[in-house]
C-alpha positions as YAML, in Angstrom:
chain: A
units: angstrom
residues:
- id: 1
  name: MET
  ca: [-34.16, -9.96, 7.64]
- id: 2
  name: ARG
  ca: [-33.04, -13.47, 8.52]
- id: 3
  name: ILE
  ca: [-29.39, -13.70, 7.51]
- id: 4
  name: LEU
  ca: [-27.01, -16.67, 7.60]
- id: 5
  name: GLN
  ca: [-23.31, -15.83, 7.75]
- id: 6
  name: ILE
  ca: [-20.96, -18.68, 6.74]
- id: 7
  name: ASN
  ca: [-17.27, -18.87, 7.61]
- id: 8
  name: SER
  ca: [-15.64, -22.28, 8.14]
- id: 9
  name: ALA
  ca: [-12.13, -20.98, 8.90]
- id: 10
  name: LYS
  ca: [-10.44, -22.57, 11.91]
- id: 11
  name: ASN
  ca: [-8.18, -19.59, 12.59]
- id: 12
  name: PHE
  ca: [-9.06, -15.99, 13.36]
- id: 13
  name: GLY
  ca: [-7.82, -13.30, 11.01]
- id: 14
  name: GLY
  ca: [-8.99, -10.16, 9.25]
- id: 15
  name: GLY
  ca: [-11.81, -11.88, 7.35]
- id: 16
  name: GLU
  ca: [-13.16, -13.40, 10.56]
- id: 17
  name: LYS
  ca: [-12.97, -10.06, 12.37]
- id: 18
  name: HIS
  ca: [-14.90, -8.53, 9.48]
- id: 19
  name: LEU
  ca: [-17.64, -11.14, 9.92]
- id: 20
  name: VAL
  ca: [-17.83, -10.60, 13.70]
- id: 21
  name: ASP
  ca: [-18.13, -6.81, 13.35]
- id: 22
  name: LEU
  ca: [-20.72, -7.11, 10.58]
- id: 23
  name: THR
  ca: [-22.79, -9.65, 12.54]
- id: 24
  name: ARG
  ca: [-22.80, -7.50, 15.67]
- id: 25
  name: GLY
  ca: [-23.77, -4.41, 13.69]
- id: 26
  name: LEU
  ca: [-26.64, -6.14, 11.90]
- id: 27
  name: THR
  ca: [-27.87, -7.70, 15.15]
- id: 28
  name: ALA
  ca: [-27.95, -4.24, 16.74]
- id: 29
  name: ARG
  ca: [-30.20, -3.16, 13.86]
- id: 30
  name: GLU
  ca: [-32.66, -5.91, 14.83]
- id: 31
  name: HIS
  ca: [-32.00, -8.33, 11.99]
- id: 32
  name: GLU
  ca: [-31.95, -11.98, 13.03]
- id: 33
  name: LEU
  ca: [-28.50, -13.42, 12.47]
- id: 34
  name: PHE
  ca: [-27.55, -17.07, 12.03]
- id: 35
  name: LEU
  ca: [-24.04, -18.47, 11.88]
- id: 36
  name: ALA
  ca: [-22.52, -21.52, 10.17]
- id: 37
  name: THR
  ca: [-18.95, -22.13, 11.26]
- id: 38
  name: ALA
  ca: [-16.44, -24.80, 12.22]
- id: 39
  name: PRO
  ca: [-16.79, -26.58, 15.58]
- id: 40
  name: ALA
  ca: [-14.82, -24.74, 18.28]
- id: 41
  name: SER
  ca: [-14.22, -21.86, 15.86]
- id: 42
  name: PRO
  ca: [-12.80, -18.73, 17.58]
- id: 43
  name: ILE
  ca: [-15.68, -16.86, 15.91]
- id: 44
  name: LEU
  ca: [-18.07, -18.49, 18.39]
- id: 45
  name: GLU
  ca: [-16.20, -16.96, 21.33]
- id: 46
  name: LYS
  ca: [-16.52, -13.51, 19.78]
- id: 47
  name: LEU
  ca: [-20.29, -13.75, 19.22]
- id: 48
  name: PRO
  ca: [-21.85, -14.99, 22.48]
- id: 49
  name: GLU
  ca: [-24.96, -12.97, 21.64]
- id: 50
  name: ILE
  ca: [-25.90, -15.44, 18.87]
- id: 51
  name: ALA
  ca: [-28.34, -17.98, 20.34]
- id: 52
  name: SER
  ca: [-27.20, -21.61, 20.18]
- id: 53
  name: GLU
  ca: [-30.22, -22.59, 18.08]
- id: 54
  name: ASN
  ca: [-29.07, -20.03, 15.48]
- id: 55
  name: ILE
  ca: [-25.68, -21.70, 15.09]
- id: 56
  name: LEU
  ca: [-24.82, -24.50, 12.68]
- id: 57
  name: GLU
  ca: [-21.48, -26.11, 13.48]
- id: 58
  name: LEU
  ca: [-20.14, -27.95, 10.47]
- id: 59
  name: LYS
  ca: [-16.89, -29.03, 8.88]
- id: 60
  name: ILE
  ca: [-16.50, -28.01, 5.25]
- id: 61
  name: LYS
  ca: [-13.76, -30.33, 4.03]
- id: 62
  name: ASN
  ca: [-13.30, -28.73, 0.64]
- id: 63
  name: ALA
  ca: [-15.02, -26.57, -1.95]
- id: 64
  name: VAL
  ca: [-17.09, -29.49, -3.29]
- id: 65
  name: ASP
  ca: [-18.31, -30.87, 0.04]
- id: 66
  name: VAL
  ca: [-21.86, -31.96, -0.91]
- id: 67
  name: PHE
  ca: [-22.57, -33.27, 2.60]
- id: 68
  name: ALA
  ca: [-21.86, -29.84, 4.07]
- id: 69
  name: ALA
  ca: [-24.05, -28.31, 1.34]
- id: 70
  name: ALA
  ca: [-26.93, -30.62, 2.34]
- id: 71
  name: LYS
  ca: [-26.61, -29.57, 6.00]
- id: 72
  name: ILE
  ca: [-26.62, -25.90, 5.01]
- id: 73
  name: ALA
  ca: [-29.70, -26.45, 2.82]
- id: 74
  name: ARG
  ca: [-31.60, -28.09, 5.71]
- id: 75
  name: PHE
  ca: [-30.60, -25.31, 8.09]
- id: 76
  name: ILE
  ca: [-31.77, -22.67, 5.59]
- id: 77
  name: ALA
  ca: [-35.15, -24.37, 5.18]
- id: 78
  name: GLU
  ca: [-35.67, -24.95, 8.92]
- id: 79
  name: ASN
  ca: [-34.94, -21.30, 9.76]
- id: 80
  name: ASN
  ca: [-36.59, -19.52, 6.81]
- id: 81
  name: ILE
  ca: [-33.30, -17.83, 5.89]
- id: 82
  name: GLU
  ca: [-33.60, -14.97, 3.38]
- id: 83
  name: ILE
  ca: [-29.93, -14.05, 2.79]
- id: 84
  name: VAL
  ca: [-26.89, -16.36, 2.85]
- id: 85
  name: HIS
  ca: [-23.51, -14.63, 3.01]
- id: 86
  name: ALA
  ca: [-20.36, -16.75, 2.56]
- id: 87
  name: HIS
  ca: [-16.99, -15.30, 3.53]
- id: 88
  name: THR
  ca: [-14.23, -17.73, 2.51]
- id: 89
  name: GLY
  ca: [-13.38, -19.35, -0.80]
- id: 90
  name: LYS
  ca: [-13.93, -22.86, 0.57]
- id: 91
  name: ASP
  ca: [-17.49, -21.91, 1.56]
- id: 92
  name: TYR
  ca: [-18.68, -20.44, -1.74]
- id: 93
  name: LEU
  ca: [-19.50, -23.64, -3.63]
- id: 94
  name: PRO
  ca: [-21.21, -25.51, -0.75]
- id: 95
  name: ALA
  ca: [-23.35, -22.42, -0.13]
- id: 96
  name: SER
  ca: [-24.10, -22.13, -3.85]
- id: 97
  name: LEU
  ca: [-25.07, -25.80, -4.04]
- id: 98
  name: ALA
  ca: [-27.28, -25.50, -0.94]
- id: 99
  name: LEU
  ca: [-29.17, -22.60, -2.48]
- id: 100
  name: ARG
  ca: [-29.93, -24.47, -5.70]
- id: 101
  name: PHE
  ca: [-32.65, -26.16, -3.64]
- id: 102
  name: SER
  ca: [-33.81, -22.80, -2.20]
- id: 103
  name: LYS
  ca: [-34.54, -20.58, -5.17]
- id: 104
  name: LYS
  ca: [-35.95, -17.64, -3.18]
- id: 105
  name: VAL
  ca: [-32.89, -17.28, -0.94]
- id: 106
  name: LYS
  ca: [-30.25, -14.81, -2.13]
- id: 107
  name: LEU
  ca: [-26.54, -15.69, -2.05]
- id: 108
  name: VAL
  ca: [-23.90, -13.06, -1.28]
- id: 109
  name: ILE
  ca: [-20.16, -13.74, -1.11]
- id: 110
  name: THR
  ca: [-17.38, -11.52, 0.16]
- id: 111
  name: ARG
  ca: [-13.93, -11.84, -1.36]
- id: 112
  name: HIS
  ca: [-11.16, -10.83, 1.04]
- id: 113
  name: VAL
  ca: [-8.19, -11.82, -1.16]
- id: 114
  name: MET
  ca: [-7.03, -10.90, -4.65]
- id: 115
  name: PHE
  ca: [-6.28, -14.43, -5.87]
- id: 116
  name: PRO
  ca: [-8.64, -15.06, -8.82]
- id: 117
  name: LEU
  ca: [-11.30, -17.72, -8.53]
- id: 118
  name: LYS
  ca: [-10.83, -20.85, -10.63]
- id: 119
  name: THR
  ca: [-12.16, -20.80, -14.19]
- id: 120
  name: GLY
  ca: [-14.88, -23.40, -13.57]
- id: 121
  name: GLN
  ca: [-16.34, -21.40, -10.70]
- id: 122
  name: LYS
  ca: [-17.80, -18.86, -13.13]
- id: 123
  name: PHE
  ca: [-20.45, -21.44, -14.01]
- id: 124
  name: LEU
  ca: [-20.71, -23.08, -10.60]
- id: 125
  name: LEU
  ca: [-21.31, -19.73, -8.86]
- id: 126
  name: SER
  ca: [-23.85, -18.48, -11.39]
- id: 127
  name: ASN
  ca: [-26.50, -18.20, -8.65]
- id: 128
  name: VAL
  ca: [-24.48, -15.67, -6.65]
- id: 129
  name: SER
  ca: [-26.62, -12.52, -6.39]
- id: 130
  name: ARG
  ca: [-23.80, -10.20, -5.32]
- id: 131
  name: ALA
  ca: [-20.04, -10.56, -4.90]
- id: 132
  name: ILE
  ca: [-18.59, -8.04, -2.45]
- id: 133
  name: ALA
  ca: [-15.00, -6.89, -2.92]
- id: 134
  name: VAL
  ca: [-13.20, -5.36, 0.07]
- id: 135
  name: SER
  ca: [-11.03, -3.17, -2.17]
- id: 136
  name: SER
  ca: [-10.78, -1.97, -5.77]
- id: 137
  name: ALA
  ca: [-7.97, -4.49, -6.41]
- id: 138
  name: VAL
  ca: [-10.25, -7.34, -5.30]
- id: 139
  name: GLU
  ca: [-13.02, -5.91, -7.49]
- id: 140
  name: GLU
  ca: [-10.72, -6.10, -10.50]
- id: 141
  name: SER
  ca: [-10.02, -9.76, -9.72]
- id: 142
  name: LEU
  ca: [-13.74, -10.54, -9.36]
- id: 143
  name: ARG
  ca: [-14.45, -9.12, -12.81]
- id: 144
  name: LYS
  ca: [-12.83, -12.25, -14.24]
- id: 145
  name: THR
  ca: [-15.66, -14.32, -12.75]
- id: 146
  name: PHE
  ca: [-18.73, -12.08, -12.39]
- id: 147
  name: PRO
  ca: [-20.40, -9.40, -14.54]
- id: 148
  name: ALA
  ca: [-19.98, -5.84, -13.29]
- id: 149
  name: ASP
  ca: [-23.61, -5.55, -12.15]
- id: 150
  name: LYS
  ca: [-23.08, -8.41, -9.68]
- id: 151
  name: ILE
  ca: [-20.03, -6.84, -8.01]
- id: 152
  name: ALA
  ca: [-20.16, -4.34, -5.15]
- id: 153
  name: THR
  ca: [-17.07, -2.79, -3.55]
- id: 154
  name: ILE
  ca: [-17.52, -2.28, 0.19]
- id: 155
  name: PRO
  ca: [-14.21, -1.60, 1.99]
- id: 156
  name: ASN
  ca: [-13.70, -3.01, 5.47]
- id: 157
  name: GLY
  ca: [-14.49, -0.71, 8.34]
- id: 158
  name: ILE
  ca: [-13.66, -0.55, 12.03]
- id: 159
  name: ASN
  ca: [-15.33, 0.90, 15.10]
- id: 160
  name: LEU
  ca: [-13.29, 4.08, 15.30]
- id: 161
  name: GLU
  ca: [-14.27, 4.74, 18.92]
- id: 162
  name: ASN
  ca: [-12.41, 1.57, 19.92]
- id: 163
  name: TRP
  ca: [-9.25, 2.96, 18.34]
- id: 164
  name: SER
  ca: [-9.38, 6.47, 19.68]
- id: 165
  name: PRO
  ca: [-5.89, 7.78, 20.50]
- id: 166
  name: ALA
  ca: [-7.23, 9.13, 23.83]
- id: 167
  name: ASP
  ca: [-4.99, 8.01, 26.73]
- id: 168
  name: ARG
  ca: [-2.55, 6.72, 24.12]
- id: 169
  name: GLU
  ca: [0.51, 7.69, 26.16]
- id: 170
  name: GLN
  ca: [-0.63, 5.85, 29.30]
- id: 171
  name: LYS
  ca: [-1.79, 2.77, 27.39]
- id: 172
  name: GLY
  ca: [1.55, 2.65, 25.61]
- id: 173
  name: LYS
  ca: [3.47, 2.89, 28.87]
- id: 174
  name: ASN
  ca: [1.40, 0.06, 30.34]
- id: 175
  name: PHE
  ca: [2.19, -2.20, 27.41]
- id: 176
  name: ARG
  ca: [5.89, -1.37, 27.38]
- id: 177
  name: PHE
  ca: [6.15, -1.96, 31.14]
- id: 178
  name: GLU
  ca: [4.37, -5.33, 30.92]
- id: 179
  name: ASN
  ca: [6.58, -6.47, 28.04]
- id: 180
  name: ASN
  ca: [9.88, -5.04, 29.33]
- id: 181
  name: ILE
  ca: [10.32, -2.55, 26.48]
- id: 182
  name: ALA
  ca: [12.20, 0.65, 27.34]
- id: 183
  name: PHE
  ca: [10.16, 3.86, 27.23]
- id: 184
  name: ASP
  ca: [12.82, 5.69, 25.20]
- id: 185
  name: GLN
  ca: [12.91, 3.15, 22.34]
- id: 186
  name: THR
  ca: [11.23, 3.79, 18.98]
- id: 187
  name: VAL
  ca: [8.91, 0.80, 18.55]
- id: 188
  name: LEU
  ca: [8.12, -0.71, 15.14]
- id: 189
  name: THR
  ca: [5.30, -3.27, 15.10]
- id: 190
  name: ALA
  ca: [4.12, -5.78, 12.50]
- id: 191
  name: ILE
  ca: [0.93, -7.84, 12.87]
- id: 192
  name: GLY
  ca: [-0.08, -10.80, 10.72]
- id: 193
  name: GLU
  ca: [0.04, -14.54, 10.26]
- id: 194
  name: LEU
  ca: [3.63, -15.74, 10.16]
- id: 195
  name: LYS
  ca: [4.20, -16.82, 6.58]
- id: 196
  name: GLU
  ca: [6.41, -15.80, 3.69]
- id: 197
  name: LEU
  ca: [3.68, -13.79, 1.96]
- id: 198
  name: LYS
  ca: [3.40, -11.46, 4.98]
- id: 199
  name: GLY
  ca: [7.06, -10.40, 4.69]
- id: 200
  name: GLN
  ca: [8.32, -10.85, 8.26]
- id: 201
  name: ARG
  ca: [11.64, -12.16, 6.91]
- id: 202
  name: ASP
  ca: [12.11, -8.87, 5.05]
- id: 203
  name: LEU
  ca: [11.47, -6.95, 8.25]
- id: 204
  name: ILE
  ca: [14.20, -8.87, 10.08]
- id: 205
  name: LEU
  ca: [16.63, -8.30, 7.22]
- id: 206
  name: ALA
  ca: [15.74, -4.60, 7.36]
- id: 207
  name: ALA
  ca: [16.12, -4.60, 11.16]
- id: 208
  name: GLN
  ca: [19.80, -5.52, 10.83]
- id: 209
  name: ILE
  ca: [20.36, -2.26, 8.91]
- id: 210
  name: ILE
  ca: [18.01, -0.20, 11.09]
- id: 211
  name: VAL
  ca: [19.62, -1.19, 14.39]
- id: 212
  name: GLU
  ca: [23.08, -0.44, 13.04]
- id: 213
  name: ARG
  ca: [22.01, 3.12, 12.14]
- id: 214
  name: CYS
  ca: [19.38, 3.69, 14.83]
- id: 215
  name: PRO
  ca: [20.25, 1.54, 17.87]
- id: 216
  name: GLU
  ca: [17.45, 2.95, 20.06]
- id: 217
  name: THR
  ca: [14.89, 0.86, 18.19]
- id: 218
  name: HIS
  ca: [12.73, -2.11, 19.21]
- id: 219
  name: PHE
  ca: [10.59, -4.44, 17.08]
- id: 220
  name: ILE
  ca: [7.37, -6.29, 17.94]
- id: 221
  name: ILE
  ca: [6.17, -9.10, 15.69]
- id: 222
  name: VAL
  ca: [2.67, -10.38, 16.41]
- id: 223
  name: GLY
  ca: [1.27, -13.47, 14.71]
- id: 224
  name: LYS
  ca: [0.96, -17.23, 14.63]
- id: 225
  name: ASP
  ca: [2.52, -19.69, 12.23]
- id: 226
  name: ASN
  ca: [-0.49, -21.89, 11.42]
- id: 227
  name: SER
  ca: [1.53, -24.51, 9.54]
- id: 228
  name: ALA
  ca: [1.94, -27.95, 11.09]
- id: 229
  name: ASP
  ca: [5.70, -27.73, 11.63]
- id: 230
  name: GLN
  ca: [5.91, -23.94, 12.22]
- id: 231
  name: ALA
  ca: [8.99, -23.92, 10.01]
- id: 232
  name: PHE
  ca: [8.68, -20.25, 9.03]
- id: 233
  name: ARG
  ca: [8.46, -19.07, 12.65]
- id: 234
  name: LYS
  ca: [11.55, -21.10, 13.51]
- id: 235
  name: GLU
  ca: [13.39, -19.72, 10.47]
- id: 236
  name: ILE
  ca: [12.76, -16.05, 11.16]
- id: 237
  name: LYS
  ca: [13.51, -16.35, 14.89]
- id: 238
  name: ARG
  ca: [16.76, -18.12, 13.99]
- id: 239
  name: LEU
  ca: [17.55, -15.32, 11.55]
- id: 240
  name: ALA
  ca: [17.11, -12.72, 14.29]
- id: 241
  name: LYS
  ca: [19.46, -14.75, 16.47]
- id: 242
  name: VAL
  ca: [22.09, -14.99, 13.71]
- id: 243
  name: PHE
  ca: [22.02, -11.18, 13.41]
- id: 244
  name: ASP
  ca: [22.34, -10.87, 17.20]
- id: 245
  name: LEU
  ca: [18.98, -9.10, 17.34]
- id: 246
  name: GLU
  ca: [17.24, -11.31, 19.91]
- id: 247
  name: LYS
  ca: [17.03, -8.51, 22.49]
- id: 248
  name: LYS
  ca: [15.65, -6.15, 19.86]
- id: 249
  name: PHE
  ca: [12.56, -8.28, 19.17]
- id: 250
  name: THR
  ca: [9.44, -9.07, 21.16]
- id: 251
  name: TRP
  ca: [7.47, -12.01, 19.74]
- id: 252
  name: LEU
  ca: [3.77, -12.39, 20.52]
- id: 253
  name: ASN
  ca: [1.61, -15.23, 19.21]
- id: 254
  name: TRP
  ca: [-1.55, -13.15, 19.16]
- id: 255
  name: VAL
  ca: [-3.14, -10.16, 20.85]
- id: 256
  name: ASP
  ca: [-6.94, -10.17, 20.98]
- id: 257
  name: ASP
  ca: [-7.19, -6.52, 21.97]
- id: 258
  name: THR
  ca: [-4.42, -4.59, 20.23]
- id: 259
  name: ARG
  ca: [-5.25, -1.14, 21.61]
- id: 260
  name: GLU
  ca: [-2.42, -1.07, 24.17]
- id: 261
  name: LEU
  ca: [-0.02, -2.71, 21.71]
- id: 262
  name: LEU
  ca: [-0.70, -0.05, 19.08]
- id: 263
  name: ALA
  ca: [-0.54, 2.70, 21.70]
- id: 264
  name: ALA
  ca: [3.00, 1.48, 22.45]
- id: 265
  name: THR
  ca: [3.84, 1.55, 18.73]
- id: 266
  name: ASP
  ca: [5.48, 4.53, 17.05]
- id: 267
  name: ILE
  ca: [5.62, 3.08, 13.52]
- id: 268
  name: PHE
  ca: [3.37, 0.31, 12.26]
- id: 269
  name: VAL
  ca: [5.13, -1.72, 9.58]
- id: 270
  name: SER
  ca: [3.37, -3.78, 6.93]
- id: 271
  name: PRO
  ca: [6.11, -5.65, 5.02]
- id: 272
  name: SER
  ca: [3.61, -7.85, 3.16]
- id: 273
  name: HIS
  ca: [4.19, -9.08, -0.40]
- id: 274
  name: SER
  ca: [0.43, -9.01, -1.10]
- id: 275
  name: GLU
  ca: [-2.40, -7.34, 0.79]
- id: 276
  name: SER
  ca: [-5.95, -7.02, -0.48]
- id: 277
  name: PHE
  ca: [-6.91, -4.55, 2.24]
- id: 278
  name: GLY
  ca: [-5.02, -4.64, 5.55]
- id: 279
  name: LEU
  ca: [-7.31, -4.49, 8.59]
- id: 280
  name: ALA
  ca: [-4.44, -4.34, 11.10]
- id: 281
  name: MET
  ca: [-2.97, -1.46, 9.10]
- id: 282
  name: LEU
  ca: [-6.29, 0.38, 9.31]
- id: 283
  name: GLU
  ca: [-6.47, -0.16, 13.08]
- id: 284
  name: SER
  ca: [-2.97, 1.25, 13.45]
- id: 285
  name: MET
  ca: [-3.98, 4.32, 11.43]
- id: 286
  name: ALA
  ca: [-7.00, 4.91, 13.66]
- id: 287
  name: SER
  ca: [-5.00, 4.46, 16.85]
- id: 288
  name: GLY
  ca: [-2.41, 7.12, 16.06]
- id: 289
  name: CYS
  ca: [0.56, 5.24, 14.57]
- id: 290
  name: ALA
  ca: [2.66, 6.36, 11.65]
- id: 291
  name: VAL
  ca: [2.47, 3.67, 8.95]
- id: 292
  name: LEU
  ca: [5.29, 2.32, 6.81]
- id: 293
  name: ALA
  ca: [4.05, -0.24, 4.29]
- id: 294
  name: THR
  ca: [5.10, -2.07, 1.18]
- id: 295
  name: ALA
  ca: [3.21, -0.83, -1.86]
- id: 296
  name: THR
  ca: [0.62, -3.60, -1.99]
- id: 297
  name: ASP
  ca: [-2.79, -2.90, -3.49]
- id: 298
  name: GLY
  ca: [-4.31, -2.81, -0.02]
- id: 299
  name: ALA
  ca: [-1.76, -0.33, 1.31]
- id: 300
  name: LYS
  ca: [-2.20, 1.92, -1.71]
- id: 301
  name: GLU
  ca: [-5.95, 1.96, -1.09]
- id: 302
  name: LEU
  ca: [-5.57, 2.83, 2.59]
- id: 303
  name: LEU
  ca: [-2.69, 5.31, 2.42]
- id: 304
  name: VAL
  ca: [-1.66, 8.37, 0.43]
- id: 305
  name: ASP
  ca: [2.12, 8.01, 0.07]
- id: 306
  name: GLY
  ca: [4.01, 10.80, 1.79]
- id: 307
  name: GLU
  ca: [0.85, 12.26, 3.36]
- id: 308
  name: SER
  ca: [-0.89, 9.63, 5.52]
- id: 309
  name: GLY
  ca: [1.82, 6.99, 5.33]
- id: 310
  name: ILE
  ca: [5.04, 5.93, 3.64]
- id: 311
  name: LEU
  ca: [5.12, 3.29, 0.91]
- id: 312
  name: THR
  ca: [8.18, 1.25, -0.01]
- id: 313
  name: PRO
  ca: [8.80, -1.34, -2.76]
- id: 314
  name: ILE
  ca: [7.67, -4.91, -2.09]
- id: 315
  name: ASN
  ca: [10.33, -7.47, -1.15]
- id: 316
  name: ASP
  ca: [13.03, -4.82, -0.70]
- id: 317
  name: PRO
  ca: [14.46, -4.92, 2.87]
- id: 318
  name: LYS
  ca: [17.07, -2.26, 2.11]
- id: 319
  name: SER
  ca: [14.46, 0.27, 1.02]
- id: 320
  name: LEU
  ca: [12.29, -0.66, 4.01]
- id: 321
  name: ALA
  ca: [15.24, 0.06, 6.31]
- id: 322
  name: GLU
  ca: [16.01, 3.38, 4.63]
- id: 323
  name: LYS
  ca: [12.40, 4.57, 4.89]
- id: 324
  name: ALA
  ca: [12.26, 3.49, 8.55]
- id: 325
  name: CYS
  ca: [15.52, 5.30, 9.39]
- id: 326
  name: ALA
  ca: [14.12, 8.46, 7.78]
- id: 327
  name: LEU
  ca: [11.40, 8.43, 10.46]
- id: 328
  name: ILE
  ca: [13.19, 7.10, 13.54]
- id: 329
  name: GLY
  ca: [14.39, 9.93, 15.79]
- id: 330
  name: LYS
  ca: [12.00, 12.42, 14.14]
- id: 331
  name: PRO
  ca: [9.00, 12.53, 16.49]
- id: 332
  name: GLU
  ca: [7.35, 15.50, 14.73]
- id: 333
  name: LYS
  ca: [7.43, 13.72, 11.38]
- id: 334
  name: ILE
  ca: [6.02, 10.57, 12.97]
- id: 335
  name: LYS
  ca: [3.28, 12.60, 14.65]
- id: 336
  name: SER
  ca: [2.38, 14.40, 11.42]
- id: 337
  name: LEU
  ca: [2.01, 11.12, 9.50]
- id: 338
  name: ALA
  ca: [0.04, 9.59, 12.36]
- id: 339
  name: ASN
  ca: [-2.41, 12.50, 12.51]
- id: 340
  name: ALA
  ca: [-2.99, 12.38, 8.76]
- id: 341
  name: ALA
  ca: [-3.50, 8.60, 8.90]
- id: 342
  name: ARG
  ca: [-6.06, 8.99, 11.69]
- id: 343
  name: ILE
  ca: [-8.00, 11.59, 9.69]
- id: 344
  name: ARG
  ca: [-8.01, 9.37, 6.59]
- id: 345
  name: ALA
  ca: [-9.28, 6.38, 8.62]
- id: 346
  name: VAL
  ca: [-12.08, 8.44, 10.19]
- id: 347
  name: GLU
  ca: [-13.20, 9.94, 6.88]
- id: 348
  name: ASN
  ca: [-13.16, 6.76, 4.81]
- id: 349
  name: PHE
  ca: [-13.20, 3.54, 6.81]
- id: 350
  name: GLY
  ca: [-15.75, 3.66, 9.65]
- id: 351
  name: LEU
  ca: [-17.63, 0.51, 10.64]
- id: 352
  name: GLU
  ca: [-21.07, 2.14, 10.38]
- id: 353
  name: ARG
  ca: [-20.46, 2.94, 6.72]
- id: 354
  name: MET
  ca: [-19.53, -0.69, 6.01]
- id: 355
  name: ILE
  ca: [-22.64, -1.97, 7.80]
- id: 356
  name: ASP
  ca: [-24.87, 0.63, 6.08]
- id: 357
  name: GLU
  ca: [-23.69, -0.40, 2.62]
- id: 358
  name: THR
  ca: [-23.96, -4.14, 3.34]
- id: 359
  name: GLU
  ca: [-27.44, -3.77, 4.83]
- id: 360
  name: LYS
  ca: [-28.55, -1.72, 1.82]
- id: 361
  name: LEU
  ca: [-27.20, -4.41, -0.52]
- id: 362
  name: TYR
  ca: [-29.19, -7.10, 1.36]
- id: 363
  name: LEU
  ca: [-32.38, -5.00, 1.27]
- id: 364
  name: ASN
  ca: [-32.04, -4.35, -2.46]
- id: 365
  name: LEU
  ca: [-31.84, -8.09, -3.04]
...
């Protein structure tokens, strides 16, 4: 098949990683992949195997960018594209408009977030052949826009071999040494864009309680603040300073390869207020971390509370601290949760399964 993947995001997050993994997997199965993305997009760096003539660099200014739609339509015609797959909300309507001039081409969208589409999009996206939801919660949201027979739920998957806990101890020591983190500290790590919705402020508020009860604890926060003024990053770093926790936190803008980071992590923390899936959480499960997460829809899909992870109420730093303290200093309990999380990841969220189901969906269309 000749498949065009569209993602105009300028930053690299879970949805973009999903696209990269899917594109690589389909390319390995000898489909011809094409890519439409923003100029200088980080996606381009991750997919050097895509030939330059198979890449359309374009700026999609907004959801009704007719000029972008015209460029996509020309690219589709010139390359005899059979399937167009759009991955971000801003890309859906330009892709839909482009395909109104290409009746034989099938349009697939993937929804990575739970926010419902706008009312008018039900009509404007009527030519969508399939809408993929990455979780059951996202599927429920999509039912407000599409009939059930147009929706397919295909959870994200990861290459489990990349996250094998083999050599975990040595990898963890390497990371701790390079980042000046003591080997005897219990490390709690959170990964995600720095913004209020991701709950990093709650983690710092919880850290004040945790450190008081469990002083041999260290926190790693990984993520960028993509806002123009980076106000949220400044706020939460200032909050850590006010609580005299500066030495208890390591701040990293981003980590492309998180294997050593997660190997150095005892407890992965997801303090998010909303999570449709949680790719970083899944990677932590596969790499052998115990997981402590707020009870978002994504976390509830990934974890079984008390068995393969611990869930805590959303936006409740005190409860987050209490659940963390119940694990810190209990290596056997941490190990038991980590082992169960690894088994659940292997049994339910492998990359090959995700690619299989997506490929089958394309072929059926």
